[in-house]
TITI-359859 format. One line per field, with one value per residue: residue in three letters; x, y, z of N, C-alpha, C, O in turn. Coordinates in Angstrom, 3 decimals. Example, Ala and Ser with C-alpha at 12.3 -4.5 7.8 and 13.67 -1.06 7.14 Angstrom:
<sites>
resn c(ALA;SER);
n.px c(13.190;12.850);
n.py c(-5.690;-2.250);
n.pz c(7.800;7.080);
ca.px c(12.300;13.670);
ca.py c(-4.500;-1.060);
ca.pz c(7.800;7.140);
c.px c(13.200;12.900);
c.py c(-3.300;0.030);
c.pz c(7.800;7.870);
o.px c(14.236;13.409);
o.py c(-3.319;1.138);
o.pz c(8.465;8.039);
</sites>
This chain:
<sites>
resn c(UNK;UNK;UNK;UNK;UNK;UNK;UNK;UNK;UNK;UNK;UNK;UNK;UNK;UNK;UNK;UNK;UNK;UNK;UNK;UNK;UNK;UNK;UNK;UNK;UNK;UNK;UNK;UNK;UNK;UNK;UNK;UNK;UNK;UNK;UNK;UNK;UNK;UNK;UNK;UNK;UNK;UNK;UNK;UNK;UNK;UNK;UNK;UNK;UNK;UNK;UNK;UNK;UNK;UNK;UNK;UNK;UNK;UNK;UNK;UNK;UNK;UNK;UNK;UNK;UNK;UNK;UNK;UNK;UNK;UNK;UNK;UNK;UNK;UNK;UNK;UNK;UNK;UNK;UNK;UNK;UNK;UNK;UNK;UNK;UNK;UNK;UNK;UNK;UNK;UNK;UNK;UNK;UNK;UNK;UNK;UNK;UNK;UNK;UNK;UNK;UNK;UNK;UNK;UNK;UNK;UNK;UNK;UNK;UNK;UNK;UNK;UNK;UNK;UNK;UNK;UNK;UNK;UNK;UNK;UNK;UNK;UNK;UNK;UNK;UNK;UNK;UNK;UNK;UNK;UNK;UNK;UNK;UNK;UNK;UNK;UNK;UNK;UNK;UNK;UNK;UNK;UNK;UNK;UNK;UNK;UNK;UNK;UNK;UNK;UNK;UNK;UNK;UNK;UNK;UNK;UNK;UNK;UNK;UNK;UNK;UNK;UNK;UNK;UNK;UNK;UNK;UNK;UNK;UNK;UNK;UNK;UNK;UNK;UNK;UNK;UNK;UNK;UNK;UNK;UNK;UNK;UNK;UNK;UNK;UNK;UNK;UNK;UNK;UNK;UNK;UNK;UNK;UNK;UNK;UNK;UNK;UNK;UNK;UNK;UNK;UNK;UNK;UNK;UNK;UNK;UNK;UNK;UNK;UNK;UNK;UNK;UNK;UNK;UNK;UNK;UNK;UNK;UNK;UNK;UNK;UNK;UNK;UNK;UNK;UNK;UNK;UNK;UNK;UNK;UNK;UNK;UNK;UNK;UNK;UNK;UNK;UNK;UNK;UNK;UNK;UNK;UNK;UNK;UNK;UNK;UNK;UNK;UNK;UNK;UNK;UNK;UNK;UNK;UNK;UNK;UNK);
n.px c(117.632;116.629;114.796;112.566;111.995;110.683;108.335;107.282;104.994;104.802;103.654;102.009;98.336;95.788;92.927;90.286;87.251;84.612;85.788;85.200;84.925;86.156;88.348;88.713;88.827;91.330;92.906;93.341;94.562;96.645;97.751;98.135;99.938;101.557;102.208;101.149;98.586;95.466;92.146;89.505;86.656;82.716;79.330;77.453;78.764;79.429;80.729;82.598;84.515;85.102;86.332;88.706;90.177;90.495;92.359;94.275;95.409;96.076;98.512;100.023;99.015;97.422;94.374;90.677;87.335;84.667;81.538;79.037;76.968;77.799;76.472;74.884;75.132;76.318;76.353;79.061;80.607;81.043;82.724;84.979;86.015;85.429;87.631;89.958;89.382;89.948;92.653;94.495;95.669;95.434;97.117;96.626;94.338;91.887;89.265;87.232;84.831;81.962;78.786;77.581;74.315;71.618;71.331;69.946;69.098;70.053;67.528;65.332;65.855;65.666;64.985;65.807;67.193;69.359;70.051;71.088;73.008;75.107;75.051;76.346;78.613;79.725;79.215;79.544;82.370;83.151;82.138;83.872;86.584;86.190;85.870;88.115;90.421;91.767;92.908;94.649;96.286;97.595;99.372;101.690;101.934;100.362;98.019;95.557;93.862;91.898;89.021;88.170;86.527;86.512;84.549;84.316;85.699;84.081;81.650;79.271;78.281;75.862;73.749;74.879;74.970;74.497;76.728;78.387;78.694;78.936;81.031;83.227;82.472;84.182;86.427;86.931;87.016;89.682;91.159;90.840;91.505;94.351;95.401;94.419;95.140;97.693;101.115;100.900;99.437;98.666;96.973;95.549;93.935;93.423;92.548;90.362;90.447;88.888;88.096;87.836;86.055;83.153;81.740;81.352;80.495;78.092;77.100;77.819;77.660;78.611;79.524;79.899;82.421;84.155;84.429;84.747;88.245;89.260;89.112;91.013;94.499;96.419;94.879;93.406;91.474;91.281;92.956;91.556;93.697;96.296;95.148;95.555;98.147;98.733;97.439;98.771;101.695;100.390;100.952;102.881;105.919;107.375;105.904;106.451;106.240;104.080;101.472;97.630;97.738;96.503;95.981;96.463;94.662;94.515;95.163;95.825;93.335;92.092;93.218;95.295);
n.py c(102.558;98.993;98.954;97.008;96.596;99.260;98.615;96.959;96.516;95.070;94.647;96.711;97.761;97.448;98.477;97.485;98.869;97.239;94.674;91.881;91.481;92.332;95.478;96.221;93.842;92.107;94.565;94.036;91.651;92.378;94.039;92.310;90.287;92.011;91.594;93.443;93.371;92.852;94.508;92.942;94.593;93.985;93.398;93.163;90.996;88.201;86.271;86.472;87.785;86.252;83.782;85.054;86.135;83.296;82.716;84.620;83.468;81.442;82.034;83.024;84.938;87.398;88.011;89.693;89.332;91.597;92.892;95.147;97.935;100.287;102.695;103.745;105.065;104.017;101.515;102.077;103.178;101.369;99.913;100.705;100.584;97.589;96.518;97.765;96.968;94.123;93.860;96.118;98.257;100.548;101.589;102.043;102.664;101.640;103.426;102.234;101.248;101.551;101.839;102.020;102.150;102.747;103.156;106.552;109.085;112.493;114.329;112.964;111.377;110.291;111.418;109.733;108.270;109.759;110.246;107.681;106.986;109.302;108.288;105.920;106.368;108.244;109.653;107.367;107.289;108.966;108.913;106.726;107.323;109.504;108.498;106.951;108.442;109.868;107.403;106.391;108.815;108.079;105.816;106.872;106.675;107.055;106.333;106.964;106.092;106.918;105.552;106.348;107.044;106.848;108.371;111.280;112.273;112.345;112.701;110.301;108.564;107.185;107.607;107.558;109.701;110.563;109.041;109.897;112.459;112.461;111.035;112.871;114.369;112.668;112.819;115.827;115.739;114.177;115.863;117.514;116.095;115.155;117.983;118.553;116.620;115.959;116.852;114.251;112.311;110.753;111.594;110.081;109.445;107.317;106.542;104.690;103.141;101.676;98.539;95.165;94.190;92.198;95.051;96.358;94.019;93.822;95.982;97.322;96.193;93.959;94.544;97.553;97.166;95.761;98.056;99.417;98.548;99.721;101.921;102.562;103.595;101.088;99.326;97.791;96.752;97.181;95.354;93.936;93.803;95.159;97.657;97.168;96.857;100.250;100.972;100.192;100.926;104.022;103.316;102.633;102.749;103.656;105.745;108.064;110.712;111.316;112.901;114.055;113.626;112.160;109.011;108.149;104.958;104.125;103.181;105.318;106.073;108.468;111.323;113.623);
n.pz c(116.806;116.029;112.642;112.297;115.347;115.623;115.238;117.560;119.634;122.063;125.275;124.580;125.740;123.137;122.210;119.750;118.078;116.312;115.712;114.650;112.000;108.713;108.291;110.726;111.721;111.260;111.789;114.888;114.656;113.859;115.052;116.848;116.187;116.224;118.728;120.831;123.287;123.074;122.920;121.487;120.261;119.826;118.126;115.968;115.549;116.923;116.238;114.294;115.877;117.862;116.203;115.122;117.599;118.294;116.286;116.952;119.236;118.999;117.765;119.433;121.002;122.996;124.249;124.481;124.680;124.038;123.772;123.075;122.394;120.342;120.268;122.001;125.027;127.816;127.540;125.878;127.033;129.123;127.424;127.401;130.501;130.700;128.537;130.744;132.786;131.675;130.389;132.619;131.231;129.050;125.604;123.387;121.021;118.662;116.588;115.073;113.921;112.274;109.548;106.547;107.252;106.120;102.407;101.399;99.358;100.018;99.958;100.522;102.522;105.720;109.129;110.769;109.726;109.401;111.645;112.743;111.770;112.261;114.680;115.147;113.242;114.341;116.973;118.549;117.911;119.795;122.236;122.995;122.763;124.557;127.193;127.425;126.907;129.821;130.803;128.075;127.968;130.452;129.342;128.880;126.103;124.527;121.651;119.107;116.113;113.506;111.854;108.762;105.483;102.141;101.271;102.301;100.743;98.179;98.452;98.963;97.441;95.885;97.819;100.086;101.639;104.187;105.949;104.872;105.842;108.375;108.978;107.610;110.201;112.170;110.719;111.352;113.964;114.453;114.202;115.686;118.205;118.134;118.485;120.818;122.150;122.274;124.114;124.891;124.072;120.722;117.350;114.765;111.753;109.416;105.874;104.235;100.753;98.268;99.959;99.777;101.346;103.388;104.110;101.613;100.110;100.946;99.870;97.956;93.684;92.175;89.341;89.882;91.496;89.884;88.081;89.957;90.555;87.632;88.046;89.382;89.569;90.751;89.810;90.747;94.031;97.394;100.345;103.489;105.197;104.215;104.914;107.574;108.445;107.553;110.175;111.693;111.267;112.166;114.945;116.235;116.912;114.634;113.510;115.473;115.239;113.886;113.593;114.197;111.080;107.871;106.601;103.330;102.306;99.015;96.460;94.739;93.680;94.691;95.071;97.023);
ca.px c(116.390;116.289;113.367;111.460;111.599;109.782;107.293;106.722;103.726;105.068;103.524;100.684;96.996;94.762;90.947;89.179;85.807;83.740;86.595;84.701;84.442;86.492;88.938;88.499;89.529;92.320;93.384;93.395;95.164;98.147;98.309;98.388;100.987;103.476;102.708;100.221;97.814;94.232;90.452;88.512;84.454;81.639;78.214;76.527;79.650;80.243;81.010;83.791;85.538;85.462;87.368;89.686;90.539;90.918;93.820;95.163;95.415;96.833;99.608;100.548;98.366;96.483;92.999;89.139;86.054;83.659;80.415;78.044;76.273;78.673;75.412;74.340;76.484;76.743;77.748;80.203;81.688;81.402;83.230;86.397;85.982;85.986;89.161;90.566;89.766;90.725;94.191;95.266;95.903;95.561;97.938;96.264;92.264;91.208;88.098;86.392;83.507;81.187;77.968;76.570;73.273;70.924;71.617;68.961;69.895;69.738;66.379;64.467;66.259;64.405;66.011;65.931;68.704;70.679;70.710;71.832;74.567;75.822;75.725;76.992;80.304;80.679;79.238;80.234;83.978;83.488;82.143;84.451;87.847;86.073;86.336;89.789;91.321;92.385;94.207;95.778;97.104;98.792;100.180;102.753;102.622;99.385;97.666;94.562;93.752;90.082;88.624;87.763;86.305;86.955;82.915;84.461;86.270;82.887;80.496;78.854;77.789;74.766;72.640;75.305;75.464;74.704;77.369;80.322;78.714;79.431;82.492;83.860;82.610;85.165;88.212;87.654;87.174;90.797;92.594;90.513;91.820;95.277;95.879;94.053;96.163;99.422;101.739;100.616;98.698;98.913;95.946;96.101;93.330;93.237;91.209;90.770;89.811;87.501;88.656;86.869;85.188;81.298;81.087;81.223;79.446;76.583;76.098;78.142;77.092;80.162;79.574;80.107;83.467;85.439;84.361;86.607;89.230;89.810;89.608;91.811;96.145;97.219;94.250;92.918;90.708;92.830;92.884;91.945;95.781;96.456;94.430;95.944;99.500;98.549;97.466;99.891;102.390;100.489;100.239;103.747;107.241;107.459;105.107;106.007;106.283;102.998;100.256;96.664;97.862;95.141;97.170;95.085;95.039;93.640;95.721;96.062;91.789;91.701;95.461;95.025);
ca.py c(101.290;98.540;99.237;96.245;96.583;100.125;98.156;95.893;96.575;94.195;95.156;97.487;96.766;97.680;98.238;98.072;98.468;96.764;93.799;90.950;91.374;93.052;96.163;95.452;92.425;92.711;95.636;93.658;90.795;92.771;94.301;91.206;89.552;92.712;91.735;93.431;92.400;93.154;94.037;93.069;95.334;93.455;93.943;92.023;90.276;87.932;84.595;86.566;88.444;84.527;83.133;86.382;85.838;81.952;82.765;85.399;82.331;80.215;82.104;82.761;86.381;87.324;88.908;89.624;89.615;92.591;93.231;96.332;98.312;101.646;104.187;103.831;106.020;103.227;100.387;102.613;103.791;100.603;98.832;100.980;99.972;96.382;96.854;98.700;95.726;93.007;94.033;96.531;99.296;100.957;102.508;102.439;103.008;102.385;103.932;101.404;100.942;102.403;101.210;102.951;101.801;102.719;104.268;106.960;110.344;113.570;115.249;111.425;110.856;110.362;111.957;108.390;107.377;110.869;110.460;106.318;107.571;109.970;108.001;105.015;106.553;109.093;109.606;106.176;107.405;110.252;108.678;105.503;108.580;110.170;107.673;106.204;109.098;109.588;105.956;106.642;109.116;107.699;104.995;107.723;106.330;106.627;106.019;106.635;105.526;106.913;105.073;106.957;106.582;107.927;109.354;111.681;113.382;111.931;112.835;109.709;108.541;106.134;107.563;107.221;111.320;110.673;108.238;110.664;113.518;111.494;110.328;113.511;114.740;112.060;113.667;117.139;115.082;113.552;116.985;118.175;115.453;115.878;119.097;118.871;115.183;115.830;115.677;112.301;110.889;110.610;110.764;110.235;108.360;105.925;107.058;103.261;103.453;100.189;97.666;94.644;93.333;92.345;96.087;96.020;92.182;94.660;97.754;97.411;95.349;93.324;95.818;98.932;96.336;95.783;99.392;100.673;98.147;99.721;103.375;102.926;103.827;100.695;98.451;97.029;97.086;96.610;94.431;94.856;93.612;96.601;98.798;97.074;97.257;101.388;101.551;99.524;102.338;105.188;103.209;102.312;103.828;103.816;106.819;108.676;111.948;111.304;113.343;114.666;112.932;111.356;108.427;107.729;103.791;104.174;102.370;106.290;106.026;109.687;111.575;114.988);
ca.pz c(116.770;114.073;112.061;113.115;116.638;116.024;114.920;118.404;120.451;122.872;126.454;125.108;124.830;121.976;121.765;118.577;117.728;115.529;115.371;114.200;110.587;107.620;108.655;112.259;112.720;110.178;112.764;115.564;114.078;112.921;116.269;117.966;115.374;116.747;120.075;121.598;123.867;121.974;122.890;119.839;120.727;118.504;118.522;115.577;115.046;117.740;115.246;113.682;117.049;118.290;115.022;115.240;119.340;118.142;115.189;117.725;120.745;117.920;116.995;120.935;121.060;123.743;124.102;124.874;123.715;124.893;122.478;122.676;120.947;120.788;119.819;123.550;125.854;128.933;126.704;124.751;128.481;129.718;126.368;128.220;131.349;130.497;128.713;131.117;133.337;131.150;130.336;132.808;130.853;127.418;124.811;121.472;120.622;116.837;116.385;113.382;114.206;111.140;108.706;105.984;107.769;104.939;101.671;100.969;98.905;101.293;99.643;101.273;103.890;107.367;110.055;111.677;109.234;109.716;113.775;113.114;110.791;112.926;116.007;114.427;112.694;114.875;118.235;119.124;118.337;120.535;123.703;123.263;123.338;126.053;128.280;126.783;127.342;130.927;130.446;127.188;128.858;130.670;128.950;128.217;124.537;123.445;119.816;118.624;115.138;113.734;110.667;108.178;104.744;100.793;100.397;102.985;99.527;97.472;99.741;99.279;96.374;95.945;99.005;100.870;102.209;105.831;106.113;104.003;106.356;109.910;108.395;107.945;111.116;112.229;109.966;112.095;115.176;114.593;114.238;117.273;119.014;117.657;119.113;122.682;123.750;122.041;123.707;125.295;122.832;119.340;117.043;113.251;110.740;107.970;104.781;103.092;99.371;98.009;100.519;99.614;102.672;103.662;103.608;99.556;99.580;101.537;99.931;95.816;93.600;91.084;88.470;90.680;91.737;88.658;87.574;90.754;89.449;86.535;87.690;90.063;88.986;90.874;89.172;91.996;94.809;98.385;100.796;104.982;105.629;104.134;106.132;108.853;108.247;107.989;110.852;112.557;111.274;113.102;116.408;116.753;117.313;113.116;113.472;116.247;115.338;112.748;114.626;112.964;109.567;107.168;105.677;102.236;101.993;98.190;95.402;94.287;93.570;94.843;95.293;97.256);
c.px c(116.106;114.870;112.495;111.063;110.995;108.239;106.565;106.112;103.987;104.989;102.025;99.453;96.824;92.752;90.814;88.522;85.722;85.283;86.472;84.328;85.560;87.915;89.392;89.100;90.635;93.473;93.942;94.179;96.600;98.636;98.579;99.558;102.112;103.273;101.599;98.452;96.077;92.748;89.839;86.859;84.016;80.181;77.247;77.475;80.519;81.144;82.586;84.794;86.045;86.821;88.488;90.664;91.075;92.931;94.389;95.809;96.537;98.047;100.433;99.968;97.783;95.440;91.701;88.461;84.880;82.485;79.473;78.038;77.225;77.448;74.566;75.475;76.802;77.469;78.540;81.118;82.104;82.412;85.325;86.864;86.586;87.359;90.402;90.682;90.261;92.759;95.234;95.422;95.748;95.931;97.647;94.220;92.280;89.507;87.453;85.468;82.472;80.434;77.336;74.660;72.026;70.880;70.090;69.368;69.234;68.071;65.226;64.831;66.162;65.889;66.284;67.539;69.795;71.312;71.683;72.680;75.899;76.368;76.722;78.315;80.857;80.719;79.581;81.571;84.538;82.929;83.087;85.984;87.278;86.200;87.764;91.086;92.234;93.411;94.989;96.778;98.489;99.714;101.442;103.786;101.318;98.795;96.153;94.304;92.144;89.783;87.673;86.433;86.454;85.771;83.429;84.752;85.029;81.867;79.281;78.075;76.552;73.957;74.059;75.853;75.388;75.603;79.021;80.341;79.587;80.948;83.619;83.433;84.014;86.842;88.042;87.827;89.010;91.302;91.881;92.073;93.403;96.312;95.671;94.738;97.465;99.870;102.162;100.142;98.669;97.955;95.735;94.342;93.932;92.082;91.132;89.686;88.698;88.671;87.421;86.932;83.666;80.928;80.682;80.072;77.998;76.288;76.600;78.155;78.342;80.830;80.796;82.127;84.674;84.925;84.952;87.488;90.247;90.402;90.758;93.456;96.451;96.373;93.645;92.647;91.575;91.473;92.340;93.300;96.053;96.239;95.784;97.367;99.710;98.692;98.213;101.530;102.016;100.475;101.419;105.056;107.561;106.929;104.725;106.332;105.342;101.650;99.198;96.820;96.270;95.794;95.960;95.788;93.976;93.938;96.025;94.254;91.616;93.097;94.485;96.221);
c.py c(100.754;98.808;98.735;95.984;98.566;99.278;97.312;96.983;95.521;94.875;96.273;96.711;97.835;97.459;98.937;98.229;98.111;95.523;92.553;90.607;92.597;93.988;96.205;94.997;91.894;93.576;95.322;92.227;90.923;92.820;93.753;90.432;90.823;92.630;92.208;92.881;92.921;93.079;94.355;93.143;93.956;93.873;92.861;90.498;89.553;87.145;85.258;86.997;87.148;84.051;84.404;85.537;84.227;82.084;83.298;84.108;81.473;80.529;82.829;84.063;86.135;88.045;88.538;90.090;90.727;93.032;94.201;96.893;100.515;102.785;103.867;104.045;105.332;102.439;100.927;102.317;102.533;99.736;99.242;100.673;98.720;95.714;96.711;97.227;93.993;93.118;94.792;98.210;99.757;102.092;102.951;101.768;102.646;102.272;102.900;101.271;101.764;101.608;102.337;102.521;101.877;103.522;105.256;108.208;111.190;114.124;114.119;110.978;111.142;110.879;111.082;108.433;108.396;110.611;108.805;106.320;107.975;109.358;106.998;105.509;107.356;109.815;108.508;106.523;108.563;109.739;107.218;106.942;108.792;109.351;107.015;107.078;109.402;107.802;105.708;107.540;109.042;106.661;105.602;107.176;105.960;106.940;106.022;106.852;106.375;105.740;106.359;106.564;108.179;109.094;110.509;113.103;113.170;112.824;111.676;109.566;107.477;106.198;107.404;108.840;111.544;109.978;109.123;112.075;113.257;111.082;111.445;114.349;114.005;112.782;114.961;116.490;114.559;114.896;117.939;117.154;115.999;116.742;118.987;117.551;115.332;116.806;114.078;111.533;111.949;110.184;111.406;109.464;108.033;106.523;105.669;103.968;102.798;99.462;96.169;93.471;92.792;93.166;95.937;95.376;92.739;95.504;98.381;96.161;94.703;93.626;96.703;98.263;96.260;97.486;99.752;100.175;99.320;101.444;103.921;103.027;102.326;98.737;97.105;97.389;96.865;95.932;94.895;94.221;94.560;97.608;99.024;97.508;98.990;101.922;101.145;100.454;103.352;104.745;103.186;103.105;104.392;105.512;108.099;109.988;111.999;112.040;113.968;114.249;112.200;110.849;107.665;105.967;103.706;103.355;103.681;106.973;107.125;110.574;113.361;116.202);
c.pz c(115.660;114.253;112.539;114.128;116.667;115.338;116.472;118.962;121.449;124.436;126.475;124.991;124.463;122.288;120.141;118.435;116.140;114.697;114.509;112.407;109.715;108.038;109.714;112.319;111.795;111.448;114.052;115.507;113.781;114.088;117.111;117.467;116.112;117.918;121.631;121.961;123.483;122.542;121.769;120.336;119.194;119.060;117.682;114.784;115.667;117.121;115.080;114.854;117.750;117.488;115.068;116.525;118.753;117.077;115.861;118.851;120.719;117.660;118.784;121.531;122.716;123.498;124.248;124.007;124.163;123.844;123.830;121.881;121.510;120.315;121.058;124.367;126.946;128.420;126.286;126.000;128.636;129.201;127.236;129.004;131.807;129.753;129.416;132.317;133.226;130.851;131.169;132.479;129.281;126.296;123.696;121.382;119.300;117.077;115.180;113.570;112.991;110.256;108.035;106.290;106.767;103.797;101.341;100.938;100.139;101.220;100.374;102.286;105.420;108.241;111.498;111.559;109.241;111.139;113.376;112.805;111.441;114.203;116.065;113.918;113.698;116.320;119.086;119.599;119.762;122.131;124.284;123.690;124.702;127.223;128.042;127.728;128.474;130.536;129.258;127.923;130.282;130.878;128.416;126.777;123.672;121.973;119.727;117.011;114.270;112.507;109.515;107.062;103.481;100.527;101.413;101.779;98.580;97.647;99.451;98.356;96.306;96.822;100.092;101.768;103.512;106.030;105.617;105.223;107.925;109.753;108.748;108.630;112.004;111.785;111.315;113.436;115.341;114.413;115.618;118.349;119.046;118.402;120.373;123.085;123.336;123.445;124.130;124.615;121.584;118.227;115.527;112.927;109.670;106.452;103.777;101.578;99.275;98.387;99.981;100.650;102.334;103.093;101.905;99.260;99.349;100.112;98.848;95.120;92.758;90.527;88.772;90.991;90.766;87.908;88.441;90.770;89.068;86.507;88.788;89.303;89.001;90.340;89.428;93.359;96.042;99.507;102.325;105.490;105.021;104.384;107.286;109.274;108.145;109.170;112.240;112.643;112.074;114.107;116.659;116.551;115.472;112.762;114.114;116.278;114.024;113.542;113.754;111.479;109.361;106.479;104.599;102.236;100.252;96.819;94.931;93.744;94.090;95.456;95.393;95.891);
o.px c(115.626;114.096;111.613;110.043;110.937;107.192;105.355;106.501;102.913;105.944;101.294;99.289;97.252;91.875;91.031;88.186;86.386;85.652;87.381;83.659;85.669;88.858;90.620;90.150;90.490;94.574;94.853;94.359;97.458;99.577;99.145;100.229;103.264;103.936;101.379;97.568;95.871;92.145;89.634;86.095;84.589;79.929;76.526;77.178;81.741;82.337;83.581;85.932;87.203;87.967;89.510;91.524;92.293;94.075;95.517;97.017;97.376;98.831;101.658;100.431;97.733;95.480;91.376;88.620;84.067;82.960;79.339;78.668;77.177;77.909;73.359;76.517;77.782;78.692;79.376;82.056;83.284;83.010;86.311;88.049;87.495;87.994;91.417;91.716;90.657;93.715;96.437;95.317;96.091;95.321;98.120;93.436;92.801;88.799;87.346;85.194;82.475;81.024;76.757;73.871;71.410;70.418;69.104;69.894;68.343;67.434;64.184;64.177;66.567;67.108;66.683;68.504;70.976;72.451;72.870;73.518;77.047;77.453;77.727;79.248;82.047;81.698;79.888;82.055;85.586;83.409;83.094;86.198;87.760;86.743;88.304;91.976;93.439;94.505;95.928;97.848;99.515;100.485;102.174;104.967;101.117;99.260;95.524;94.611;91.163;90.727;86.658;85.461;86.488;85.845;82.367;84.350;84.923;81.398;78.168;77.113;76.698;73.250;73.681;76.919;75.990;75.562;80.203;81.374;80.602;81.775;84.519;83.697;84.845;87.883;88.926;88.873;89.499;92.502;92.419;93.117;93.757;97.457;96.577;94.919;98.373;98.969;103.044;100.313;98.657;97.835;95.733;93.679;94.918;90.881;91.754;88.763;87.672;89.766;86.215;87.524;83.112;80.211;79.729;79.085;77.148;75.221;76.271;78.550;79.295;82.054;81.953;83.025;85.836;85.571;85.878;88.347;91.283;91.234;91.215;93.500;96.734;96.846;93.456;93.373;92.666;90.246;92.549;93.627;96.031;96.990;96.500;97.673;100.796;99.461;98.209;102.261;102.898;99.935;101.529;105.012;107.959;107.461;103.787;106.721;105.757;100.873;99.557;95.931;95.364;96.398;94.998;96.991;92.826;92.997;97.041;94.064;90.386;93.812;93.702;96.139);
o.py c(101.262;98.884;99.338;95.315;99.099;99.883;97.085;98.147;94.959;95.516;96.611;95.601;98.906;96.613;100.021;97.068;98.473;95.562;92.174;89.725;93.716;93.207;96.235;95.299;90.671;93.170;96.019;91.734;90.072;92.127;94.198;89.876;90.558;93.409;91.720;92.329;93.798;92.013;95.424;92.232;93.414;94.483;92.010;89.574;89.642;87.266;84.739;86.535;87.009;83.961;83.736;84.664;84.083;81.672;82.804;84.209;81.006;79.640;82.953;84.350;85.105;88.784;87.352;90.831;90.152;93.708;93.974;96.800;101.359;103.879;103.752;103.392;105.877;102.340;100.046;101.522;102.267;98.939;98.541;100.354;98.485;94.743;96.064;96.627;93.127;92.421;94.614;99.138;98.951;103.143;103.899;100.851;103.520;101.385;103.572;100.868;102.972;100.581;103.293;102.684;100.814;104.650;104.586;108.729;110.862;114.314;114.644;110.192;112.112;110.786;111.383;108.527;108.069;110.699;108.764;105.657;107.531;109.570;107.045;104.824;107.353;110.373;108.691;106.378;108.824;110.287;106.745;107.323;108.368;109.808;106.574;106.810;109.255;107.568;104.913;107.152;109.566;106.431;104.996;107.142;105.174;107.854;105.108;107.985;106.095;104.955;107.004;105.940;109.406;110.172;111.131;114.266;114.235;113.605;112.128;110.329;106.805;105.207;106.920;108.974;112.459;110.252;108.969;112.660;113.807;110.889;111.349;115.464;114.783;113.070;115.033;116.747;114.637;114.745;118.818;117.521;116.964;116.505;119.266;117.344;114.849;117.527;113.246;110.320;113.172;108.997;112.578;109.021;108.548;106.792;105.609;104.773;103.060;99.450;96.396;92.396;92.936;93.091;95.393;95.698;92.546;95.501;99.520;95.135;95.460;93.498;96.746;99.029;96.635;97.698;100.509;101.015;99.755;102.054;105.042;102.350;101.818;97.603;96.032;98.200;96.344;95.909;96.075;94.595;95.336;98.559;99.945;98.284;99.344;102.820;101.618;100.611;103.832;105.555;103.884;104.174;105.536;106.276;108.875;110.464;112.679;111.255;114.424;114.597;111.869;111.505;106.949;105.707;103.271;102.920;103.405;108.164;107.136;110.131;113.976;117.430);
o.pz c(114.646;115.207;113.150;114.290;117.775;115.108;116.453;118.871;121.660;124.877;127.406;124.484;124.893;122.462;119.599;118.672;115.168;113.524;113.771;111.870;110.216;108.167;109.799;112.886;111.806;111.820;114.500;116.620;113.547;114.476;118.110;118.337;116.458;118.603;122.739;121.306;124.322;122.668;121.195;120.654;118.249;120.099;118.202;114.027;115.544;117.399;115.586;114.769;118.144;117.929;114.907;116.404;118.860;117.267;115.865;119.066;121.489;117.330;118.800;122.635;123.388;122.515;124.196;123.038;124.886;122.932;125.033;120.827;122.405;119.991;120.842;124.408;127.455;128.515;126.085;126.056;128.408;129.925;127.463;128.911;132.603;130.165;129.157;132.612;134.007;131.190;130.977;133.282;128.416;126.095;123.069;121.629;118.607;117.553;114.154;112.440;113.226;109.921;108.549;105.359;106.690;103.973;101.032;101.922;100.923;102.256;100.769;102.972;106.061;108.099;112.623;112.317;109.117;111.599;113.700;113.415;111.391;114.746;116.775;114.335;114.013;116.816;120.264;120.721;120.353;123.124;125.420;124.841;125.752;128.229;129.056;128.537;128.268;130.021;129.304;128.392;130.714;131.810;127.634;126.431;122.745;121.291;120.260;116.640;114.959;112.418;109.779;107.487;103.570;99.937;101.438;101.791;97.972;96.819;99.722;98.266;97.327;97.008;101.159;102.368;104.074;107.230;105.924;105.551;108.354;110.644;109.582;108.180;112.472;112.376;112.168;114.031;116.468;114.638;116.289;118.888;119.723;118.786;121.159;124.285;124.012;123.873;123.911;124.497;121.449;117.924;115.152;113.865;109.143;106.491;102.716;101.451;99.903;97.826;99.886;100.752;101.245;102.095;101.346;98.599;98.480;99.498;98.517;95.673;92.945;90.533;88.352;90.640;90.923;86.882;88.148;91.039;89.572;85.836;89.010;88.276;87.916;90.412;88.856;93.934;95.808;99.598;102.606;106.616;105.976;104.162;107.681;110.180;108.603;109.512;113.377;113.621;112.788;114.861;117.667;115.941;115.253;111.957;113.936;117.344;113.086;114.086;112.669;110.702;110.126;105.630;104.876;102.186;100.309;96.155;94.293;93.497;94.157;96.355;94.669;95.924);
</sites>
């Protein structure tokens, strides 16, 4: 098989959560560019999802948008049901939804912040994945990718401990799925480093971003497109013998 054909996702349907902005939006567009029909999930970023879908359709792709609060069990499950109703099948699931929620060091972190961080970053992936498993298994070529965070390695600097703990749970969840669902479904994860998206515009100062660039061996921060390309590898036939892996996309900032 030619190398280019290994990245061809024609005939497959992908669900990308948190696809209205940043990394999720880039993932949806890259998968669509590879031929997949894409279901874009959004919660508070409907406008961004609509812009992304317009670009996908302009390039000849096909997709749909569904809004849901994935911390709410019934909405998370309905998202998968809506995706199946729209696309007729499900071959790829990218659990991308995530948020720091609010920075608070553990000593002063409220139970509300802690629970919300777990709900948004970990429980949402559990709910969506559980509902999606039968459909991914029926695909015959199912693939799941979970979006982690470099905070899993650093412990969550500047009050992001609850977020880091949730993402650490998502890493273990990835390994669990890789064992339980294979060989019908492959499950992997990406661990982005500092990616210059709206997330860092909200939670990181320009001075800190500049410091991150200096501390990274490649002397720059990453882009959402670069993370999306890593996801494409993991869900495509090019990565068909990769299961239970965590792919670092961090410019060498953290070396295992």
